[in-house]
Backbone of each chain as ProteinMPNN parsed JSONL, in Angstrom:
{"seq_chain_A": "MGNLVLNGATSGATTITPTDAVTVTTTFPSLGGTVMVSGNMPAFSAYGSGTQTISNGVYTKVAFNTKLFDTNTNYDATTNYRFTPTVAGYYQVNGTCYFGTVTTGLGIILIYKNGSYYSLNGTSLTATNQAYLTVSGLVYCNGSTDYIEIYVYQNSGTTVSIGSQNNSQQFSGVLVRSA", "coords_chain_A": {"N_chain_A": [[120.841, 123.188, 135.919], [117.741, 124.306, 137.132], [114.398, 123.154, 138.007], [111.247, 124.225, 136.829], [108.318, 124.299, 138.481], [104.925, 124.097, 138.189], [102.228, 124.313, 140.103], [98.899, 123.089, 140.136], [95.848, 122.567, 138.347], [95.28, 119.323, 136.923], [94.509, 119.041, 134.356], [93.67, 120.646, 131.238], [95.065, 123.759, 129.993], [98.222, 125.347, 130.693], [99.064, 128.599, 131.34], [101.474, 131.076, 130.849], [102.089, 134.315, 131.73], [104.052, 136.897, 130.958], [105.319, 139.362, 133.191], [105.951, 141.871, 132.317], [104.681, 142.2, 129.968], [102.099, 143.202, 127.803], [100.163, 141.985, 126.126], [101.267, 139.591, 125.426], [101.44, 136.146, 125.747], [102.404, 132.882, 126.855], [101.499, 129.688, 126.079], [101.085, 126.439, 127.247], [100.369, 123.084, 126.183], [97.648, 120.904, 127.275], [97.816, 118.526, 130.003], [99.79, 115.817, 129.159], [100.107, 116.587, 126.584], [102.432, 117.742, 124.011], [105.082, 119.9, 124.115], [106.339, 121.743, 121.537], [109.548, 122.215, 120.557], [112.614, 123.358, 119.066], [114.297, 121.17, 119.237], [112.792, 118.808, 119.131], [111.375, 118.722, 116.787], [110.95, 117.149, 113.897], [113.125, 117.215, 111.086], [114.346, 116.872, 107.794], [116.583, 116.297, 105.028], [117.352, 115.073, 101.831], [119.131, 113.627, 99.039], [119.522, 112.21, 95.731], [122.181, 110.167, 95.045], [124.097, 109.259, 92.315], [122.852, 108.07, 89.148], [119.415, 107.607, 88.117], [117.083, 105.556, 86.494], [114.232, 106.438, 84.683], [111.425, 105.095, 83.488], [109.512, 105.405, 80.458], [106.267, 106.613, 80.819], [105.77, 105.578, 83.366], [105.071, 105.83, 86.741], [107.475, 106.586, 88.994], [109.246, 105.921, 91.916], [111.441, 108.188, 93.428], [114.735, 107.589, 94.271], [116.04, 108.888, 96.744], [118.905, 108.703, 98.094], [120.855, 109.635, 99.78], [121.522, 111.263, 102.712], [121.324, 114.637, 103.697], [120.745, 115.835, 106.109], [119.072, 114.6, 109.032], [117.191, 114.988, 111.475], [115.721, 113.544, 113.311], [115.968, 110.946, 112.718], [114.103, 109.852, 110.874], [113.944, 109.421, 108.203], [114.233, 107.063, 105.652], [116.855, 106.138, 103.875], [117.85, 103.986, 102.553], [116.289, 101.72, 101.903], [113.382, 102.057, 101.482], [113.133, 104.719, 100.85], [111.647, 106.741, 102.108], [109.845, 109.08, 104.175], [108.99, 108.816, 107.428], [107.595, 110.242, 109.816], [107.905, 110.443, 113.371], [106.605, 112.063, 115.047], [103.479, 113.382, 115.524], [101.743, 115.568, 113.332], [101.735, 118.529, 111.246], [103.355, 118.72, 108.23], [105.683, 120.448, 106.252], [106.476, 119.646, 103.056], [108.824, 119.044, 100.497], [109.855, 118.56, 97.135], [112.256, 118.082, 94.54], [113.243, 117.688, 91.179], [115.302, 117.092, 88.375], [114.916, 117.18, 84.957], [116.823, 117.33, 82.766], [117.617, 116.344, 80.269], [115.446, 115.804, 78.751], [113.299, 116.478, 76.081], [110.759, 116.538, 75.158], [107.257, 115.886, 75.627], [105.556, 115.215, 78.762], [106.335, 116.154, 82.062], [106.14, 115.17, 85.439], [106.041, 115.677, 88.936], [105.467, 114.209, 92.06], [104.009, 114.187, 95.32], [103.672, 111.487, 97.372], [101.494, 110.06, 99.715], [101.338, 107.558, 102.004], [101.428, 105.666, 99.942], [99.748, 106.582, 97.938], [99.015, 109.199, 95.568], [99.355, 112.548, 96.641], [99.775, 115.285, 96.157], [100.714, 117.208, 93.26], [102.886, 118.419, 90.633], [103.447, 119.627, 87.366], [104.874, 119.88, 84.032], [105.197, 120.836, 80.569], [107.739, 119.398, 78.595], [110.398, 120.758, 76.891], [112.95, 121.543, 74.419], [113.897, 124.013, 75.043], [112.994, 124.373, 77.501], [114.154, 123.181, 79.869], [113.503, 121.107, 82.482], [113.152, 121.853, 85.787], [111.554, 120.248, 88.027], [109.329, 120.855, 90.612], [107.714, 120.259, 93.71], [105.507, 120.895, 96.372], [103.967, 120.696, 99.594], [101.612, 120.752, 102.29], [101.398, 118.435, 104.672], [99.57, 116.247, 106.671], [100.706, 114.069, 109.168], [100.445, 111.115, 111.093], [102.288, 110.428, 112.974], [103.051, 107.85, 113.398], [102.274, 105.625, 111.526], [101.916, 106.9, 109.062], [103.446, 107.824, 105.981], [105.7, 109.431, 103.669], [106.562, 109.921, 100.269], [108.424, 110.601, 97.242], [107.53, 110.712, 93.876], [108.126, 110.493, 90.334], [107.166, 111.228, 86.948], [107.253, 110.712, 83.472], [106.558, 111.195, 80.028], [108.035, 111.11, 77.624], [108.478, 109.343, 75.639], [110.663, 107.783, 75.696], [113.171, 106.142, 77.723], [114.493, 107.815, 80.566], [117.272, 109.212, 82.245], [117.782, 110.443, 85.448], [119.601, 112.869, 87.286], [122.314, 113.359, 89.69], [122.796, 115.441, 91.359], [123.07, 117.261, 94.34], [121.861, 119.682, 94.559], [119.82, 119.765, 92.799], [118.203, 117.58, 92.96], [116.267, 116.93, 95.271], [114.729, 116.024, 98.38], [112.8, 117.007, 100.997], [111.653, 117.751, 104.327], [109.773, 119.138, 107.043], [108.533, 119.55, 110.341], [105.925, 121.727, 110.92], [103.809, 122.327, 112.497], [102.545, 120.93, 115.404], [100.342, 118.147, 116.096]], "CA_chain_A": [[119.616, 123.94, 135.654], [116.669, 123.895, 138.013], [113.111, 122.828, 137.408], [110.136, 125.131, 137.082], [107.16, 123.476, 138.802], [103.688, 124.86, 138.259], [101.184, 123.545, 140.753], [97.57, 123.496, 139.713], [94.979, 121.52, 137.835], [95.951, 118.282, 136.141], [93.993, 119.045, 132.993], [93.615, 121.972, 130.664], [96.329, 124.356, 129.599], [98.916, 126.217, 131.618], [99.435, 129.823, 130.637], [102.439, 131.939, 131.513], [101.969, 135.692, 131.251], [105.176, 137.705, 131.435], [104.826, 140.504, 133.957], [106.168, 143.138, 131.625], [104.032, 142.161, 128.663], [100.709, 143.658, 127.808], [99.284, 141.002, 125.493], [102.003, 138.392, 125.061], [101.345, 135.015, 126.666], [102.945, 131.607, 126.397], [100.557, 128.658, 126.513], [101.491, 125.055, 127.091], [99.202, 122.217, 126.004], [97.149, 120.219, 128.445], [98.615, 117.414, 130.5], [99.914, 114.765, 128.149], [100.475, 117.163, 125.303], [103.855, 117.887, 123.768], [105.553, 121.225, 123.765], [107.255, 121.622, 120.418], [110.712, 123.091, 120.519], [113.417, 122.99, 117.905], [114.964, 119.894, 119.429], [111.964, 117.628, 118.857], [110.601, 118.922, 115.563], [111.721, 116.46, 112.872], [113.467, 117.86, 109.815], [115.32, 116.081, 107.048], [116.8, 116.594, 103.625], [118.115, 114.006, 101.191], [119.206, 113.711, 97.58], [119.898, 110.953, 95.103], [123.535, 110.099, 94.497], [124.06, 108.301, 91.209], [121.72, 108.293, 88.265], [118.278, 106.702, 88.236], [116.347, 105.431, 85.24], [112.789, 106.643, 84.76], [110.826, 104.547, 82.268], [108.432, 106.16, 79.839], [104.902, 106.284, 81.21], [105.722, 104.838, 84.628], [105.278, 106.59, 87.967], [108.647, 105.945, 89.584], [109.704, 106.525, 93.164], [112.808, 108.683, 93.348], [115.568, 107.011, 95.333], [116.905, 109.876, 97.404], [119.622, 107.736, 98.928], [121.92, 110.257, 100.562], [120.98, 112.267, 103.615], [122.069, 115.834, 104.08], [120.535, 115.798, 107.562], [117.852, 113.889, 109.426], [117.333, 115.297, 112.896], [115.005, 112.602, 114.184], [116.154, 109.61, 112.126], [112.791, 109.454, 110.366], [114.004, 109.202, 106.759], [114.879, 105.823, 105.237], [117.596, 106.412, 102.639], [118.493, 102.763, 102.072], [115.369, 100.683, 101.432], [112.093, 102.534, 100.966], [113.257, 106.129, 100.449], [110.431, 107.384, 102.594], [109.883, 109.83, 105.421], [107.956, 108.338, 108.337], [107.861, 111.003, 111.042], [107.42, 109.841, 114.612], [105.877, 113.1, 115.789], [102.263, 113.719, 114.781], [101.582, 116.984, 113.049], [101.628, 119.019, 109.876], [104.714, 118.789, 107.698], [105.99, 121.055, 104.964], [107.229, 118.663, 102.281], [109.304, 119.605, 99.235], [110.603, 117.664, 96.262], [112.79, 118.684, 93.325], [113.856, 116.719, 90.286], [115.756, 117.761, 87.155], [114.822, 116.401, 83.725], [117.562, 118.186, 81.851], [117.862, 115.777, 78.938], [114.174, 115.49, 78.109], [112.933, 117.611, 75.228], [109.383, 116.421, 74.678], [106.367, 115.174, 76.53], [105.106, 115.805, 80.018], [107.046, 115.752, 83.275], [105.341, 115.388, 86.644], [106.607, 115.268, 90.216], [104.323, 113.995, 92.954], [104.129, 113.757, 96.712], [102.831, 110.347, 97.714], [101.292, 109.788, 101.135], [100.87, 106.18, 102.241], [101.343, 104.909, 98.695], [98.857, 107.206, 96.958], [99.488, 110.557, 95.363], [98.756, 113.553, 97.52], [99.777, 116.516, 95.376], [101.635, 117.073, 92.132], [103.17, 119.558, 89.78], [103.965, 119.122, 86.111], [105.115, 120.853, 82.979], [105.593, 120.31, 79.263], [109.187, 119.393, 78.469], [110.857, 121.158, 75.565], [114.397, 121.762, 74.365], [114.218, 125.296, 75.674], [112.37, 124.393, 78.82], [114.695, 122.107, 80.691], [112.552, 121.183, 83.578], [113.35, 121.625, 87.203], [110.232, 119.999, 88.569], [109.261, 121.007, 92.056], [106.402, 120.07, 94.318], [105.498, 121.118, 97.819], [102.65, 120.528, 100.175], [101.5, 120.654, 103.738], [100.865, 117.085, 104.809], [99.416, 115.76, 108.046], [101.186, 112.713, 109.442], [99.959, 110.731, 112.42], [103.393, 110.194, 113.899], [103.36, 106.419, 113.568], [102.213, 104.82, 110.301], [101.897, 107.707, 107.836], [104.762, 108.047, 105.381], [105.705, 110.294, 102.49], [107.575, 109.609, 99.265], [108.374, 111.425, 96.034], [107.519, 109.979, 92.608], [108.148, 111.306, 89.118], [106.554, 110.621, 85.764], [107.556, 111.4, 82.216], [106.085, 110.441, 78.856], [108.78, 111.606, 76.463], [108.551, 108.294, 74.639], [111.868, 106.993, 75.888], [113.665, 106.102, 79.101], [115.259, 109.002, 80.928], [118.068, 109.127, 83.463], [117.83, 111.679, 86.215], [120.963, 113.043, 87.759], [122.741, 113.069, 91.049], [123.295, 116.651, 92.012], [122.263, 117.489, 95.536], [121.133, 120.942, 94.49], [118.735, 119.679, 91.831], [117.422, 116.378, 93.228], [116.151, 116.951, 96.729], [113.487, 115.682, 99.082], [112.973, 117.539, 102.345], [110.427, 117.932, 105.084], [109.955, 119.658, 108.399], [107.308, 119.755, 111.098], [105.638, 123.143, 111.113], [102.827, 122.462, 113.578], [102.222, 119.624, 115.979], [98.936, 117.77, 115.992]], "C_chain_A": [[118.51, 123.417, 136.567], [115.4, 123.591, 137.254], [112.081, 123.883, 137.773], [108.896, 124.272, 137.297], [105.949, 124.382, 138.948], [102.623, 123.984, 138.896], [99.819, 124.028, 140.288], [96.791, 122.311, 139.215], [95.784, 120.522, 137.004], [95.369, 118.146, 134.742], [93.898, 120.487, 132.519], [94.997, 122.496, 130.372], [96.913, 125.182, 130.727], [99.398, 127.428, 130.844], [100.385, 130.646, 131.488], [102.312, 133.326, 130.9], [103.133, 136.504, 131.805], [104.676, 138.987, 132.094], [104.988, 141.82, 133.226], [105.521, 143.169, 130.248], [102.586, 142.587, 128.8], [99.798, 142.569, 127.268], [99.979, 139.665, 125.214], [101.841, 137.319, 126.135], [101.998, 133.787, 126.033], [102.066, 130.514, 126.954], [101.107, 127.275, 126.24], [100.246, 124.198, 126.901], [98.811, 121.542, 127.301], [98.044, 119.055, 128.832], [98.629, 116.296, 129.46], [100.257, 115.289, 126.782], [101.977, 117.32, 125.196], [104.164, 119.323, 123.404], [106.584, 121.083, 122.669], [108.347, 122.676, 120.527], [111.606, 122.591, 119.398], [114.027, 121.604, 118.034], [114.109, 118.68, 119.15], [111.021, 117.827, 117.674], [111.388, 118.304, 114.411], [111.933, 117.312, 111.614], [114.495, 116.985, 109.116], [115.486, 116.656, 105.658], [117.683, 115.505, 103.053], [118.161, 114.251, 99.69], [119.632, 112.36, 97.029], [121.311, 111.025, 94.556], [123.577, 108.973, 93.476], [122.825, 108.551, 90.376], [120.64, 107.243, 88.479], [117.501, 106.722, 86.93], [114.851, 105.581, 85.482], [112.181, 106.175, 83.445], [109.709, 105.443, 81.758], [107.073, 105.679, 80.361], [104.751, 105.564, 82.525], [105.982, 105.791, 85.801], [106.377, 105.887, 88.776], [109.075, 106.686, 90.846], [111.156, 106.971, 93.008], [113.588, 108.183, 94.564], [116.536, 108.07, 95.857], [117.701, 109.12, 98.464], [120.758, 108.321, 99.76], [121.325, 111.37, 101.42], [121.928, 113.461, 103.736], [121.955, 116.024, 105.583], [119.216, 115.1, 107.823], [117.803, 113.936, 110.952], [116.69, 114.273, 113.809], [115.076, 111.159, 113.662], [114.814, 109.052, 111.63], [112.802, 109.186, 108.859], [114.811, 107.946, 106.449], [115.535, 106.052, 103.872], [118.203, 105.153, 102.041], [117.524, 101.763, 101.45], [114.131, 101.256, 100.753], [112.101, 104.002, 100.523], [112.001, 106.902, 100.858], [110.665, 108.057, 103.941], [108.695, 109.379, 106.27], [108.144, 109.052, 109.67], [107.218, 110.363, 112.265], [106.784, 110.873, 115.535], [104.662, 113.482, 114.944], [102.181, 115.217, 114.534], [101.558, 117.28, 111.566], [103.029, 119.33, 109.347], [104.745, 119.519, 106.364], [106.912, 120.097, 104.227], [107.589, 119.269, 100.923], [110.047, 118.533, 98.443], [111.046, 118.399, 95.014], [113.452, 117.611, 92.49], [114.167, 117.423, 88.956], [115.702, 116.806, 85.976], [115.545, 117.139, 82.609], [117.693, 117.649, 80.443], [116.585, 115.516, 78.159], [113.695, 116.704, 77.318], [111.513, 117.514, 74.69], [108.553, 115.694, 75.725], [106.061, 115.954, 77.791], [105.96, 115.279, 81.165], [106.224, 116.097, 84.496], [106.166, 114.953, 87.846], [105.47, 115.237, 91.225], [104.774, 113.709, 94.379], [103.159, 112.601, 96.904], [102.713, 110.257, 99.239], [100.681, 108.396, 101.269], [100.589, 105.425, 100.934], [100.41, 105.467, 97.645], [99.259, 108.663, 96.778], [98.646, 111.556, 96.128], [98.687, 114.908, 96.824], [100.831, 116.38, 94.289], [101.861, 118.412, 91.465], [103.781, 119.013, 88.495], [104.16, 120.227, 85.103], [105.401, 120.13, 81.674], [107.108, 120.447, 79.127], [109.562, 119.745, 77.041], [112.357, 121.384, 75.616], [114.792, 123.062, 75.054], [113.642, 125.402, 77.079], [112.852, 123.196, 79.619], [114.055, 122.2, 82.062], [113.181, 120.876, 84.924], [111.954, 121.46, 87.787], [110.271, 120.132, 90.079], [107.839, 120.773, 92.523], [106.538, 120.338, 95.81], [104.079, 120.947, 98.321], [102.73, 120.498, 101.685], [100.738, 119.361, 104.022], [100.746, 116.723, 106.283], [99.938, 114.333, 108.144], [100.854, 112.364, 110.877], [101.057, 110.382, 113.411], [103.724, 108.731, 114.131], [103.408, 105.701, 112.217], [102.256, 105.638, 109.011], [103.311, 107.916, 107.297], [104.614, 108.798, 104.059], [106.859, 109.897, 101.578], [107.424, 110.584, 98.091], [108.452, 110.519, 94.811], [107.644, 110.985, 91.457], [107.565, 110.5, 87.962], [107.007, 111.408, 84.551], [107.059, 110.53, 81.066], [106.715, 110.977, 77.579], [108.824, 110.589, 75.34], [109.778, 107.428, 74.77], [112.263, 107.016, 77.361], [114.574, 107.299, 79.364], [116.058, 108.709, 82.193], [118.045, 110.479, 84.151], [119.133, 111.689, 86.991], [121.165, 112.868, 89.242], [123.264, 114.305, 91.763], [122.419, 116.989, 93.203], [121.537, 118.822, 95.513], [120.005, 120.9, 93.47], [117.845, 118.467, 92.05], [117.245, 116.277, 94.741], [114.754, 116.586, 97.197], [113.699, 116.158, 100.514], [111.621, 117.688, 103.015], [110.73, 118.419, 106.482], [108.592, 119.826, 109.058], [107.089, 121.246, 111.312], [104.576, 123.38, 112.186], [102.511, 121.081, 114.107], [100.726, 119.382, 115.911], [98.115, 118.393, 117.106]], "O_chain_A": [[118.372, 122.207, 136.746], [115.326, 123.744, 136.035], [112.055, 124.372, 138.902], [108.466, 123.58, 136.374], [105.957, 125.323, 139.741], [102.167, 123.017, 138.287], [99.608, 125.222, 140.074], [97.047, 121.175, 139.615], [96.835, 120.854, 136.457], [95.717, 117.212, 134.019], [94.032, 121.425, 133.304], [95.986, 121.772, 130.487], [96.194, 125.656, 131.606], [100.061, 127.296, 129.815], [100.146, 130.885, 132.672], [102.417, 133.484, 129.684], [103.186, 136.767, 133.007], [103.731, 139.617, 131.618], [104.253, 142.774, 133.48], [105.788, 144.07, 129.453], [101.946, 142.341, 129.823], [98.774, 142.257, 127.877], [99.323, 138.706, 124.805], [102.086, 137.579, 127.313], [102.117, 133.691, 124.812], [101.898, 130.411, 128.169], [101.543, 126.977, 125.127], [99.177, 124.545, 127.402], [99.537, 121.595, 128.294], [98.924, 118.653, 128.071], [97.582, 115.893, 128.952], [100.658, 114.523, 125.905], [102.712, 117.069, 126.152], [103.566, 119.886, 122.486], [107.587, 120.39, 122.837], [108.076, 123.875, 120.581], [111.373, 121.517, 118.845], [114.248, 120.934, 117.026], [114.655, 117.595, 118.947], [109.985, 117.168, 117.582], [112.393, 118.871, 113.985], [111.037, 118.022, 111.157], [115.394, 116.429, 109.747], [114.638, 117.405, 105.172], [118.638, 115.063, 103.691], [117.34, 114.985, 99.141], [120.05, 111.476, 97.777], [121.605, 111.856, 93.697], [123.137, 107.858, 93.755], [121.866, 109.17, 90.837], [120.909, 106.14, 88.957], [117.289, 107.779, 86.336], [114.28, 104.94, 86.365], [112.399, 106.793, 82.403], [109.051, 106.144, 82.526], [106.776, 104.484, 80.343], [103.696, 104.984, 82.785], [107.004, 106.476, 85.834], [106.22, 104.737, 89.185], [109.242, 107.906, 90.846], [111.995, 106.218, 92.514], [113.164, 108.331, 95.71], [117.698, 108.127, 95.455], [117.233, 108.922, 99.585], [121.531, 107.583, 100.371], [120.702, 112.3, 100.908], [123.144, 113.315, 103.858], [122.939, 116.335, 106.255], [118.354, 115.019, 106.948], [118.308, 113.042, 111.63], [117.081, 114.149, 114.97], [114.339, 110.281, 114.112], [114.451, 107.916, 111.937], [111.788, 108.771, 108.297], [115.934, 107.787, 106.926], [114.854, 106.147, 102.85], [119.0, 105.244, 101.107], [117.913, 101.023, 100.547], [113.866, 100.969, 99.586], [111.153, 104.46, 99.885], [111.391, 107.611, 100.059], [111.535, 107.672, 104.722], [107.54, 109.542, 105.877], [108.792, 108.513, 110.567], [106.12, 109.811, 112.189], [106.465, 110.569, 116.685], [104.805, 113.861, 113.781], [102.504, 116.027, 115.403], [101.381, 116.385, 110.74], [103.78, 120.101, 109.944], [103.945, 119.248, 105.468], [107.997, 119.772, 104.709], [106.765, 119.923, 100.285], [110.77, 117.711, 99.006], [110.316, 119.236, 94.485], [114.136, 116.732, 93.014], [113.384, 118.246, 88.482], [116.349, 115.759, 85.98], [114.93, 117.526, 81.615], [117.866, 118.427, 79.505], [116.64, 115.052, 77.02], [113.687, 117.824, 77.83], [111.108, 118.322, 73.855], [109.078, 114.988, 76.586], [106.271, 117.164, 77.879], [106.266, 114.088, 81.223], [105.67, 117.193, 84.586], [106.905, 113.971, 87.776], [104.617, 116.124, 91.245], [105.799, 113.064, 94.603], [101.966, 112.728, 96.628], [103.707, 110.365, 99.957], [99.627, 108.112, 100.701], [99.637, 104.65, 100.841], [100.284, 104.891, 96.564], [99.776, 109.292, 97.7], [97.427, 111.435, 96.247], [97.669, 115.597, 96.89], [101.729, 115.543, 94.381], [101.145, 119.387, 91.694], [104.546, 118.049, 88.529], [103.687, 121.35, 85.278], [105.796, 118.964, 81.668], [107.687, 121.47, 79.492], [109.101, 119.108, 76.094], [112.963, 121.416, 76.687], [115.896, 123.184, 75.584], [113.8, 126.421, 77.751], [112.074, 122.319, 79.994], [114.073, 123.247, 82.709], [113.678, 119.774, 85.161], [111.255, 122.448, 88.012], [111.151, 119.579, 90.739], [106.881, 121.06, 91.806], [107.564, 120.04, 96.42], [103.117, 121.043, 97.56], [103.784, 120.25, 102.27], [99.573, 119.222, 103.651], [101.699, 116.871, 107.048], [99.639, 113.494, 107.295], [100.964, 113.201, 111.773], [100.773, 110.073, 114.568], [104.574, 108.404, 114.96], [104.466, 105.222, 111.809], [102.605, 105.099, 107.961], [104.249, 108.155, 108.057], [103.557, 108.795, 103.429], [107.962, 109.584, 102.027], [106.423, 111.292, 97.975], [109.331, 109.663, 94.719], [107.312, 112.162, 91.597], [107.487, 109.272, 88.002], [107.13, 112.632, 84.604], [107.127, 109.302, 81.118], [106.032, 111.26, 76.594], [109.168, 110.929, 74.209], [109.93, 106.446, 74.043], [111.747, 107.815, 78.141], [115.324, 107.732, 78.489], [115.571, 108.036, 83.102], [118.259, 111.518, 83.527], [119.693, 110.64, 87.308], [120.325, 112.315, 89.953], [124.086, 114.204, 92.673], [121.192, 117.006, 93.105], [120.681, 119.071, 96.362], [119.302, 121.895, 93.289], [116.82, 118.337, 91.381], [118.02, 115.591, 95.409], [113.755, 116.807, 96.512], [114.663, 115.76, 101.169], [110.583, 117.744, 102.356], [111.796, 118.152, 107.036], [107.617, 120.199, 108.405], [107.964, 121.942, 111.825], [104.451, 124.484, 112.718], [102.239, 120.162, 113.334], [99.945, 120.307, 115.692], [96.905, 118.181, 117.173]]}, "seq_chain_B": "MYDKIMALYPSLTQQDFLTVITLQNDSDGKGDYIAKWEHPTLAKPTEDELK", "coords_chain_B": {"N_chain_B": [[107.265, 98.112, 80.21], [105.242, 99.855, 79.476], [105.551, 99.958, 76.696], [104.947, 97.317, 76.031], [102.277, 97.116, 76.745], [101.189, 99.02, 75.029], [101.683, 97.749, 72.657], [99.923, 95.643, 72.845], [97.495, 96.969, 73.026], [97.012, 99.145, 70.85], [95.323, 101.299, 70.607], [95.308, 102.761, 72.885], [96.003, 105.828, 74.603], [98.346, 108.443, 75.563], [97.074, 109.932, 77.413], [95.373, 108.11, 78.597], [97.148, 106.801, 80.264], [97.511, 108.606, 82.191], [95.198, 108.803, 83.486], [93.164, 106.547, 83.592], [94.786, 104.381, 83.749], [97.514, 103.279, 85.63], [100.892, 102.91, 85.696], [103.547, 101.737, 87.66], [106.596, 102.077, 89.543], [108.31, 101.142, 92.3], [110.908, 101.439, 93.009], [112.152, 99.303, 94.258], [113.438, 97.201, 93.272], [111.788, 95.384, 92.093], [110.695, 96.101, 89.725], [108.601, 97.446, 87.027], [105.042, 97.726, 87.404], [101.457, 97.174, 87.109], [99.63, 99.451, 88.694], [97.126, 100.513, 88.731], [94.215, 99.783, 86.934], [91.714, 100.885, 85.193], [90.375, 100.994, 82.838], [87.633, 101.557, 80.702], [86.818, 99.766, 78.696], [88.847, 98.023, 77.823], [90.499, 95.051, 78.772], [92.455, 94.303, 81.663], [95.817, 93.519, 81.088], [97.174, 90.202, 81.163], [99.659, 88.501, 83.191], [101.103, 86.767, 81.603], [100.729, 87.903, 79.097], [102.258, 90.112, 79.334], [104.832, 89.27, 79.436]], "CA_chain_B": [[105.877, 97.691, 80.355], [104.427, 100.765, 78.669], [105.623, 99.534, 75.294], [104.243, 96.038, 75.874], [100.836, 97.385, 76.806], [100.814, 99.709, 73.795], [101.674, 96.749, 71.58], [98.685, 94.89, 73.001], [96.342, 97.86, 72.811], [97.512, 100.351, 70.165], [94.373, 102.409, 70.664], [95.515, 103.539, 74.104], [96.687, 107.113, 74.443], [99.104, 108.869, 76.744], [96.11, 110.42, 78.399], [94.892, 106.955, 79.353], [98.13, 106.456, 81.295], [97.448, 109.645, 83.224], [93.859, 108.834, 84.079], [92.548, 105.27, 83.96], [95.824, 103.345, 83.898], [98.72, 103.742, 86.314], [102.044, 102.014, 85.79], [104.318, 102.245, 88.791], [107.83, 101.41, 89.944], [108.584, 101.606, 93.66], [112.364, 101.456, 93.204], [112.464, 98.245, 95.22], [114.052, 96.101, 92.535], [110.767, 94.487, 91.527], [110.357, 96.549, 88.382], [107.33, 98.122, 86.752], [103.826, 96.927, 87.551], [100.211, 97.913, 86.912], [99.072, 99.822, 89.994], [95.694, 100.777, 88.547], [93.679, 99.563, 85.573], [90.283, 101.198, 85.249], [89.925, 101.314, 81.484], [86.221, 101.145, 80.63], [86.518, 98.711, 77.712], [89.96, 97.092, 77.613], [90.795, 94.231, 79.946], [93.821, 94.376, 82.202], [96.649, 92.448, 80.531], [97.628, 89.16, 82.088], [101.121, 88.44, 83.346], [101.655, 86.092, 80.424], [100.724, 88.842, 77.976], [103.274, 91.144, 79.557], [106.171, 88.668, 79.448]], "C_chain_B": [[104.936, 98.552, 79.523], [104.387, 100.291, 77.224], [104.865, 98.23, 75.064], [102.732, 96.243, 75.889], [100.367, 98.085, 75.533], [100.791, 98.745, 72.613], [100.404, 95.905, 71.633], [97.472, 95.713, 72.608], [96.81, 99.158, 72.151], [96.573, 101.547, 70.256], [94.537, 103.251, 71.929], [96.28, 104.823, 73.809], [97.497, 107.435, 75.7], [98.168, 109.362, 77.842], [95.552, 109.275, 79.241], [95.836, 106.616, 80.508], [98.235, 107.527, 82.383], [96.123, 109.612, 83.969], [93.392, 107.448, 84.536], [93.547, 104.136, 84.144], [97.019, 103.963, 84.613], [99.754, 102.625, 86.327], [102.982, 102.597, 86.847], [105.571, 101.409, 89.003], [108.233, 101.982, 91.289], [110.069, 101.592, 94.003], [112.799, 100.453, 94.271], [113.079, 97.023, 94.527], [113.069, 95.144, 91.881], [110.266, 94.94, 90.163], [108.998, 97.213, 88.268], [106.152, 97.168, 86.969], [102.599, 97.808, 87.317], [99.598, 98.187, 88.285], [97.567, 100.074, 89.902], [95.315, 100.478, 87.102], [92.175, 99.737, 85.65], [89.773, 101.581, 83.864], [88.508, 100.764, 81.276], [85.946, 99.995, 79.67], [87.625, 97.673, 77.554], [90.293, 96.356, 78.904], [92.246, 94.406, 80.377], [94.647, 93.229, 81.629], [97.05, 91.431, 81.605], [99.154, 89.196, 82.183], [101.76, 87.779, 82.135], [101.732, 87.051, 79.233], [101.832, 89.892, 78.112], [104.684, 90.588, 79.581], [106.891, 88.994, 78.152]], "O_chain_B": [[103.967, 98.061, 78.944], [103.323, 100.229, 76.607], [104.218, 98.055, 74.031], [102.003, 95.609, 75.126], [99.289, 97.791, 75.016], [99.992, 98.895, 71.689], [99.873, 95.501, 70.599], [96.55, 95.228, 71.952], [96.984, 100.167, 72.834], [96.984, 102.681, 70.011], [93.965, 104.336, 72.03], [97.093, 104.887, 72.887], [97.353, 106.796, 76.742], [98.445, 109.224, 79.034], [95.29, 109.435, 80.434], [95.399, 106.202, 81.583], [98.958, 107.363, 83.366], [95.946, 110.313, 84.965], [93.242, 107.207, 85.734], [93.198, 103.063, 84.636], [97.481, 105.043, 84.244], [99.531, 101.551, 86.885], [103.18, 103.81, 86.911], [105.613, 100.218, 88.695], [108.473, 103.184, 91.406], [110.438, 101.721, 95.17], [113.691, 100.722, 95.075], [113.218, 95.956, 95.126], [113.47, 94.204, 91.194], [109.492, 94.231, 89.519], [108.336, 97.503, 89.265], [106.26, 95.963, 86.744], [102.694, 99.036, 87.326], [99.111, 97.274, 88.953], [96.831, 99.875, 90.869], [96.013, 100.874, 86.168], [91.454, 98.853, 86.112], [88.855, 102.39, 83.732], [88.228, 99.622, 81.641], [84.934, 99.31, 79.815], [87.341, 96.536, 77.179], [90.361, 96.951, 79.979], [93.137, 94.626, 79.556], [94.216, 92.077, 81.682], [97.235, 91.764, 82.775], [99.835, 89.827, 81.375], [102.835, 88.186, 81.693], [102.686, 87.01, 78.456], [102.277, 90.477, 77.125], [105.642, 91.346, 79.731], [108.034, 88.581, 77.96]]}, "name": "protein", "num_of_chains": 2, "seq": "MGNLVLNGATSGATTITPTDAVTVTTTFPSLGGTVMVSGNMPAFSAYGSGTQTISNGVYTKVAFNTKLFDTNTNYDATTNYRFTPTVAGYYQVNGTCYFGTVTTGLGIILIYKNGSYYSLNGTSLTATNQAYLTVSGLVYCNGSTDYIEIYVYQNSGTTVSIGSQNNSQQFSGVLVRSAMYDKIMALYPSLTQQDFLTVITLQNDSDGKGDYIAKWEHPTLAKPTEDELK"}
C-alpha cells in the first residue's frame, strides 16, 4: 500500500473534499492530533466468573474477572477490576448486575471514576421484582490516569451473593469520541 | 461492619448509610472499611470499637 502525502501547512486541519460530493468532507485533526479509526478505539467487555459476596450496607466493587474482549488491553481483570483507557476521550460505560435472590431493601449499581461515584441507578428489591440493575454513562477519561470501576450496594439486611453469568453480570466500555 | 456500627449506634438509619456514612469494599482482600463518615453528631468509630 502506498502513502498519501499532503503537502501544506504544519498546523491546523487538513480537509479532504471528494470531487463527486456536494457537501461531504473528511477532516483530519491538526498536526499532532489522532485520527480515530476502529483499530485504535478501545473497547472491552468483562464479566464475573464465580459468585461474589455483597455485604449489607457496603458499597462493593464488582470483580468482573473474566474478559470477553479487550481490544487495547486497558481492562485489569486480575487485581483492580478497572478500566484505564490509554486513549483520551469520551467513553460509553455500561454495567449490569443481577440480584436475583434479594427480596427486600434497595439495590444500587454505580459507575465509579477515580474512586468516587460518577453515576448510579437503583431500585427497590421485592420478591416479584428480581432486579437486573443496570447503569450507563458517558465518561471522559484523560487517557493516562483516569479509571472506571463498577460498584454495587444493597441494604436487604443480610449478605447477598451475586452470580456468575456472563449475560447478567457485565461491565463494558467503548470510546465514542476522542478528546 | 454495618452490624458492628449499628450495634454501637442503634439510632442510625439506612438512610444515614446512603448519605452521611459510606462503607466500602474494594474487593482487594482488605475487607470493609469506612470510606466516609460525615454524621453531624456521632463520632466515627475507632478501629478498636469495630474489632
